[in-house]
N, C-alpha and C positions, 0 to 999 in steps of 0.2 A: 466734307460736304455739309452745308448748313441744314439743320433740321427744319421742319415745316414752319415752326413758329418764328425762327430767326429769318427764314426766307420771306415770310409775310411782312415782318417788321422792316426788313431792308427795302423791299419793293415799295411798301407804303411810304417809307421815309423818303426814298429817292423821288418818287412821283410827286409827292406833296411839296418837296423842296423845289422841284422844277416849277410847279404851278398848282396851286390849291384847287383850281377848277378841274384838274385831272382826277379828282376823287372818284368820279363815276367810272373811270377807266381801270381802277385798281382791280375790281373783281375779274375783268376780262384777262388782264395780265396774269393774275394769280391762277386762273383756270388753265391757261396755257402751260403754266409751270406745275400743274397738278398740286397746287398748294392752297386751293380754296376750301374753306370749311364745307362739310357735306350739307349743312343746313343753310347755306347761303341762298338768298332769294334769286341770285343770278342763275344758279343751276336749275331753278324751277321754271325759268323762262322757256317759251317755245323755242325749239332748235333754230328755225330760221331767224327769229328775233335775236336769240343769243349770238348767233353767228354774225348777224349784221352789227350788233353792238360791239362785238370783238373787233371786227374790221374797222368800224368807226373809231374805236378807242385806240387801236394801234396807229391809225392814220393821224389822229390828234396828237398822240405822243411824239411821233416822228416830226410832225410839222412844228410842234412847240419846241422840241429840242433844237430844230434847225434855226429857230429864232435866237437861241443862245449862242450857237456856234454852227458853222457849215457842217452838214451831215452827209456822209457817204454811205449808202446802203448797197451791199453786194449780194446778189442772188446768182448761184451757179447752177449749171446743168438744167436749164428750164425744159429740156426735152423729156425730163422725168418729173415734171412738176405735177402736183396734185391740184384739185379744183379749188381748195381753200386758199392755197398760196397764190394761185392765179387770180382769184378774186381780190386778194390784198394788193397785188401788183396793179391790177386795173384801177382799183380805188386810189392808190398812191399817185398814179400817173396824172390824175386830174388836178393834183395839188402842186405838181412840179413847177409850173410856170411862175407861181407866186411864192415859192418857198426856197430857202437856201439849201436845197437838197439835190444831190446827184444820185441817180439810181443806175447802177452798173450791173448788167446781166450778161450771161453768156449762154449759148445754146447751139445745138447742132442744126443743120439746115432743115431737118424734118419738122422742127418746132414752128408752129404757125401762130401769129398774133395779129392784132388789128391796130398797131401803133404807127405803121408806116406813114400815115398822113399827118401825124402830129408834127408841128413846126419845131418842137423841142426834142425830137427823136433823132438820133444819129446812129447809123449802123457802121460798125468797124469790122470789116471782114478779116478774119485771121486765116489768110491763105498760106499754103506752103511757102517756105523761104525761097526767094529767088536765088539763082546760082551764086551770086556774089555774097549774099548774106549767109547762105548755107555754108559757103567756104569759110567765112569768118567763124561761124558757129562750130564747125568741125575743127578749125585750128585751135579754138579755145579748149575743146575736148581732148584733142590728140597732141597738140604741140606742132612744131615746125621742122621736125626731123626730115632731112631730104628723102629718106626712104618712103615717106608718106605721100610724096607728090603724085604718083599714079593712082593711089588708093582713094584720095579725096574726090575726084570727079566721078569715079565709079560708084562710090556710096551715094553721092548726090543724085546720080541718074537712077539708081535702083530704088531709092526711097522717095523720089519726087520732091525732095526738100522738106519732108515732114519731120519736124524736130524730134518728136517722140520716137519715130521710126529710126532716125539717125542715132539717137542715144542708145536705143536697144541694140542696134547693129554694132555699135562700138563695144558695148558690153559683151556681145556674143564673140566678137573677134578677140577680146581680152581673155574670155573664159576658155576659148578653144586654142589659145596660144599663138594665134596669128599676130597679135600685138603683144609687146612686152614693155614694161616700164611702169610709170605712174601717171595719174591723170594730168594732162597737159604736157606730158613728157614721154609719150609712147614712140616706139619705132617698129617698123615692120620686121617680123622675125622669120617669116616664111615667104616663099615665092608667091607673087600675086596670082600666078596661074593656078595655084592650089585652092584659091578662095572659093568657098561654097556658102552662099548666103540664101536663106529662104526668101521667097518672093513677096511675102506679106509680113506686116508687123505681127499679126496673130501667129504666123508660123515661127517667127523669130522668138516670140515669147514662149511658145510651146516647146521649142528646142531648148531654151534656157531652163525652163522648168524641168524638162527631162534630164538635164545634166546635173541637177541638184542631187546631193546625197539622199538616200532613201528617207532618212528621218526628217530632213528639212523639206523634201517634196511632200511627204505625208502631212507635215505640219501646215504647209502653205495650202494644200488642198482642203484640209480640215477648216482652216480659217476662212477659205472661200465659201464653204457651205454656210458658215455663220452669216456672212454678208460682207458688204464693203467696209463696214465698221466692225471691229473685232474686239469686244471686251475681254480682257485677260481672264477674269474668273470663269467666263463661259468656255473659253478655249481650254482652260485647265480641266474643266469638268468633263470634256469629251475627247481630249487629245490622246489619252492613254499613254502618257509619257511622264517620267519622273520630273520633278520641278526643275532640277538642274539642267537636264537635257532640254526641257522646254525653253528655258531662258537662253540657253546657248543657241538653240535653233533660231529663236526669234532674233537674237543678235546677228546671226549670219544672214537671215532674210532681210534685215534692215541694211546690213552692209552691202548686200547685192541690190538694194533699192527695190525690192518687191513690196516691202511694207515700211510704213513710217509710224512712229509713236506720236499720237496726236493729243493724248490727254494722260496726265499723271494722277489727277485727283478728281473725284473720290476713288476712282479705280483706273488702272492702266487701260487705255484703249488704243488699238492699232488700226491703221487704215491702209488699204491698198493704194499704191502710188498712182495708179490709173485705172479707170473703169475697165479698160481692155485687159489689164493684168488680172483683175478679178474674174472677168468672163472666161479667159483662157484657162486659168487655174481651176475654175469650177468645171469647165468643160472637159478637162483632162481626167476627171474621175470616172471610173466605171459606174454605170447606172446603179448597180446593186450596192456598191460601196457608198455612193451618194445618198441613196435611200436610207441606208443604215445610219449614216451620220445625222441626217435630218431627224430620224426617229429618236436618236439619243439626245439631240438638241431639245426636243420637246421635254424629255425628262430633266435635262440640265436646267432649262429655264424654270420648270415647275419647282425644282429643288432650290434654286438660288433666289427665286422671287415668289415664294409661296404666299407671302402676304400682299403681293402687288400684282397678282395674275390679271386682274381686271385691266391694268395698264399695259399688259403684254399680249393681249389676245390676238392682235393682228400678226405679231411675230410667231406666236404659237400656232395660229391657223396656217400661216405660210409653211412652217416646218412640218406640221402634222400632215398637210396635204402632200408635200413632197416626200415625206417619210412613210406614206401609206399607212399612217396610224388613223384608220378611217373613223373609228368611234370618236376619238378626240378631235379629229378634223371637223366632224359635224358640229360638235359642241362649240369649238372655238370660232369656226366660221359663222355660226349662228350669232354668237356673242359679238363678233366683229361687225356683222351686218346691223345688229341692234345699236351698237355704238355709233356707227356711221349715220344711221337714221337720226339718232339723238342730236347729232351736230349738223343735220340737214345736208349731209354729203350723199345725195341720193344715188349717184352713179356708183360710188364705192359700196353703197348698200346692196345694189343689184349684184355686183360682182361677188360680194361675200355670200349672199344667199344662194346664188347659182353654184358657187364652190361647195357650199354645204350640201346642196342636193346632189352634186356630183359625188361627193364623199359618201353620202347616204346610199347611193346606188351600189356601193361595194359591200354593204352590210347585208346579212341575211334578211329576207323579206318576212318580217314578223309583224304582229299587230302593233307593237311599240314603234317600229320603224315606219309603218304606214301612218301612224298618228303624227310622227315627226315630219313626214313628207307633206301631210296636209298643212301643218303649222307653217312649214317653210314656204310652201306654195302660196299660202295666204299672205305671208309677209312679203314675198317676192312680187306677188301681184299688186300689192299696195304700193311698193316702191316703183314698179314699172308704170302704173297709171299716173303717178305723180310726175314722172318724166315725160308723160305723153305717149308712152308705148302701149296704147290701149289694146291692140291686137295681141301682143305678147302677154299682156296682163290677163286678158280673157282666156288665153290658151292655158296659162298656169292654173287659173281658177277652175277651168274645165277639168283638168287632170285631178285637182283636189276634190271636185264634186264626185268624180268616178270613184276615187278612193274612199270618200266618206260614205257613199252608198254601198260600196262593197263591205265596209265595216259595220254598216247599219248604225253609224255614229250620227244620230239625228241632230245633236247639238252643234257639232262641227259642220254638218251639212247646212244647217240654218245660217251659220256664219258665212259659209262659202256662197250660198245663194244671195245673201244680203249684199256681199261684196260684188258679186256678178251683176246684180241689179244696178248697183252704183255705176259700174263701168259701162254697162249697156246704155244707161241714161246719157252718159257723157258722149257716147258714140252716136246718139240720136235714135237708138232702138228703144223708144219709149214703151212700146208694147211688150217687148222682151223684158224690160226693166220691171214693169208692173207684174208680169207673170212670176219672175224670180222673187221679187219683193213680197208678193202675196204668199208664195210658198214658204218663204222665210218667216213671215209673220204667223202663219198657221202653225208651223213647227214650234215657234217660240211660245205661242199660246198653249199648245198641247203639252209642252214640256214644263211650263211655268217658268221659263227663262226670261226674267224681267229685262235683263240687259239686252238680250237679242231682240225682244219685243220692241224695246225703245229704238234700237238701231234700225230694225226693219220698218217701223213706222216713219222714222226720219227719212229713209231712202224712198219709201213710197210717196211721202209728201213731195219730195223733189220731182219724182216721176209725174205725178198728177199736175204739178206746177208746169212742167214742160208741155203737158197736153192742153193746158189752159183751164183745167178744172181747179180754179183757185180756191173755191170754198172748201172742197175736199182736201186740198193740199194744206190749207191753213189749219183745218181740223186735225189732221194727222200730226202736224208739227206741234200744235198746242198739246196734243196728247203725249207726244214725246217729252216736251218740257215738263209737263205735270208728272210723268213717270219718273223722270230724273230727280225731280224735287222730292217725290214721295218715297222712292225706293233707294236705300243705301247701296243695294247690290247692283244698281244700274251703272253704266259706264260713268267715268269721272266727269268733271266739269266740262270736258271737251264737247260731249254730245249736247249739253245744254247750250253752249256757245254756238255750235254749228246750227242747231235748230232755231235759236233766237235770230241768228244772222239770216237764215233762209226765210224765216217768217217775216222779217223786216222787208224783204224784197217783194213778197206776196202782198203784204199790206200796202206797200207803195204802189203796186199795180192796181190795187183796188181803190186807192185814194185815201186809205186810213193812215195818213202820214204821221200824225202825232203818236199813235200807238206803234207804228213801224219804227219811228225814230227812237222811241223808248227801248224797244227790243234791240235795234241795231247798235245803238250807242252803248247799251249795257253789254252786248256781246263783245264789242271791241274793247271795252274796259276790262272785262274778265279775261279776254284772250291775251291782252297785253300783260296782265298780271299773272295769270295762271295757265294759259293755254299751252298745249303741246302739239307736236306734229305740224299740220298745216293750218291749225285753227286761226292764228292771227291773220294769215293771208286771206282766208275765207271771210273773216270778220271785216277786214278792210274792203274786200271786193263787194260784199253785200251792202255795207253801209254806203259805199260810193254809188252803187246802183240806186239806192233809195234817194240819196241827195240829188242825183241826176234826174230821176223821175219827177222830183218836186221842183226842179229848176234851180236848185241851190248849187250853182256851178263852181264857185270858189271852194266851198267845203268838199264838194265831190272830187275836184281835181287834186286837192290836198290829200285826201284819204286814198284815192286811187294811186297817186304818185308814191305814197309810202308802201302800198301793197305791191306795186310794180317793182320797187327796189327789193322787197323781200323775195319776190318771185325770181328776179334775175340772180340774186345772191345765192339762193338755194337750188336753182335749176328747176323750179316748179313750173312745168309747161302747161299743166292742167288749168291753173288759175291765171297764168300770164295772158291767155287768150281773152277772157272776158274783161280782165282789168285793163289791159292795154287798149282794148276796143272802147271801153267806157271812158278812159282818159282821153282817147283820141276824139271821141264824139263830143265830149264836154269842151275840149280845146277848140274844136271847130266851131261850136256854138259861141265861143268867146272870141271868134274871129281869127284864131291861129290855125288857118286851113292847112298849111303845109305840114305842120307838126301833127295835126289831127289825122290827115291822110296817111302819113307815114306809120303812125301807131295802128290805125285800122288795117292797113296793108299787112303789117307784121302779124296782127291777130288772125286775119283771114288766112294768110299763108300758113300759120301754125295749125289752124283748123284742118286745112287740107293735108298738111304733112303728117299730122298725128292721127287723123280720122276722128277727131273730137268734134262731132257735128252738132251736138246739142247747143242751141243758141246761135248757131252759124247763120241762120236766116236773119235774125235780128242784127247781127253784125254787118251782114251784107246790106240790109236796109239802111243802117246808119251810114255806111260807105256811100250809098246812093245819095243821101242828103248832103254829104260833104262834096260830092261831085256837083250836085245842083248848086250849092253855095259858091262853088268855084266857076260857075257858068258853063259846066259841061253837061248840057241837057240830055244828049243822046246817051252818054255813058250812065247818067243818073237813071234814065228809064230802063236801060239794060239791066242794071243791078237791082232796081226795084222789082222788075219782073222775075229776075232770078231768085230774089228773096221770097217772093210769093210762091214760086214753084217749090222751093226747098221746104217752106213751112207746110205746104199741103202734102208733100211727100212724107213728111215726118208726123203728120197729123198734129202739129204744134199750133193749136188754134189761137193762142195768144200772139205768137209770132206772125201768124197769118193776118190777124187784125192789124198789127203794126205795119206789115208789108203792104196791105191794102191802103192804109192811110198814106204811106210814103209814096205809093204809086199815084194816089190822088194828088199829092203835093207836086209831084213831077208834072202830071198833066196840067195842073192849074198854072204852073209857071212856064208853060210852053210859049213860044212866040205868039201863036194864035190858038189859045186853049179851046178845046171842044167842050162846051159847057155840059152837054148831056152826058158825055162819057165820064168827065171828071166828077160830075154830081153823082152818077151811079156808083163810081168807085168809092167816093167818100161815104155814101149811104151803106154800101156793103161793109165797110170798115166800122161804121157807127153801129150797125145792127149787131155785128159780132161783138163789139166792145160792150154793148148793152147786155147781150146774152151772158157774157163772161163777167159782168160787173166791173169792168175796167173804166172807172170814172175819169181818170186823167186823160185817157185816150178818147173818151167821149167828148171831153172839152176840146181837145185838139181837132177832132172831126167837125164839131160845130163851128169852130173858128175857121177852119179851112173852107167849109161851105159858105160861111158868111162872107169871107173875102172873095170867093168865087162869084157869089150872087151880086155883091157890090160892084165888082168889075164888069159884070154883065148887065148892070143897070136894073137888077131885080131888087129894088130897095126894100120891099116888104119882107121878102124871104131873107134878105141879108140881115135886116134888123132882128128878125126872130132868131136866126142862127147865132148872130153875134151876142144877142142878149142871153141865150142859153149858155154860150161859151163863157161869157163874163160871169154869170151866176155860178157856174161850176168852178171857175178859177178862184172866185172869191170864197166860196164854201171850202175849197181845198187849200186855200192860202197859197196858190201857185202864182207868185208875184212876177216871175220872169216873163210869162206870156201875157199877163193881164194888161199891161200898159198899151201894147200894140192893139189888143182887142178892143179896149175901151176907147182908144183914139179913133179907130175905124168906126165904132158905134157912134161916137160924138160927131164925126164927120157926116154920118148919115142923118143924124138928128138935125144938123144944121142945114141940110138940103131942103 
């Protein structure tokens, strides 16, 4: 086996020989091979970004190779696929029409995909063999001795023409003496009336395994506990058999076609011939024996890979759980969850942390295990809310709160309350978010915990932003940014990025676009270079929101599109909702109504499905405008009223101001607008926007009033309102809406 240095040299040489522009792909490929230097900047990238670059790099590599020669890629057993491989396949599919690349996959019927509508997709069903083909297949296995004539139709009928079932049935007949001879030259040795065949292929396999000599049966069962792939050193470590006996047994199992040797270097590796063979062999073990073997496997892996345990934590977690080695199961499952989080595999993260908690439940309830339970529930809650499972996240955090209070662990209680505040805000419970956030801040201040203090201030800032108290929200976020810069003990660069990104959106709502752009673009720059977790996604979403508020539609769409790709790649549903909605609204303003509507529908549906209702009112208001632009006035009014009701229910005054403005727009564009009702609605929106300091919205309200008055022939009022709108648009450098406003004003001046 090549050492790491040689491996790096070979990969680098091969890729650069293929195309020097693949230089940027080298770190991703080396990372997949566990050959990347620990100090590589690639490893410091945020997990979703690192994952996206890996997918993009592999796609570029395959497409570029296909330009040199036609390329066939084979992926087997998609019914067991993981999320990362699925993401790679979905990405590759988009390049198939223009590349000399054939993607061949196989899967069982339970696997679901969305490729059926693709013109370049073909499904080839592997049905059981029809009788004529099954007869040919059996003749190749058995031969054409006349004694076989009555056996062949009987086997076809009992197996339904399944090739694997036919093969195993023939082996059973040979092993039981029903057939004698050699492959392709068998004859029937006993009367057909004495034939006793199990009814299923699983039963056939179980009977074959039971007929093995005890040593070989034990060896096969031991191999099954290791997995479908069986490294010889690991089998030697737990098989409790002399080396000569072990190799003899492996030879017999290969001859019986239970196992195949699939790799000779750097170590021998065996594989079960079929997944069903592995399942039946594993299932034939008594539960206690199975548990003991799993427990010994933990020790075996620890002994053989002592210097590479970090790369084996998933297997160690698997065996520790099934071996009931509960203390190690907690440790390895926790590590496996952390590794999954680092590569943005959030569903795998949830599974691992849930397994760690399950294992922890088997340990004595001591103060140490309670602390572990708090840490695990915090981590699990974080992963769950990222997937949009807010109710489950809050339940885990609630359990952690109970444990922290019982232990009087005020520091961890503060962390739990801060996280609960964050989830409550997303769910639209702003009052609850402020209550929890304030408690967390008070605890942090009393304990002198600077990191927690900064985190609580950050979350409170978001909660006050949701209420529309933009001044207080901005002050809290500035306080967080200053604390991060001042105190080395505060959280890493991530909290600075998140706070700057959020501050950018608040400044955008207030009309301080230059300062907001400075914070937002710096946040994205830092997130791209140094961010972890979800920070690049947040930075993209917040900067897109700022650009959209300013009317910079092309930059907004570009940044939103990048953020949406990161969301889809990582499965982040929390940020998919605002990012998809923002991209949809910007697309609609650009005239791409169908695309905009689809994205907003996706975002709103995700809101309702996940219960993430913070910001939902604004997304419904945007959807109202898309309906209006498409000429669906009644639908637009319905959604505008719904947005207003939602905002008031949540006491989200900023969203309420936007919903009032949108309702005014809908009224103004009715077939026969009611001037007084429309005017009153605009004035309500304007008054609230002025109270909250939302200058861009004030400009929009003045413009709406001006257009309404001009249409009603009230020229003096129209001139005053349009002049106010134009002045604000100029002061705020909002060039998207200004031309229409000034054209309307010029038309009035010419009258």
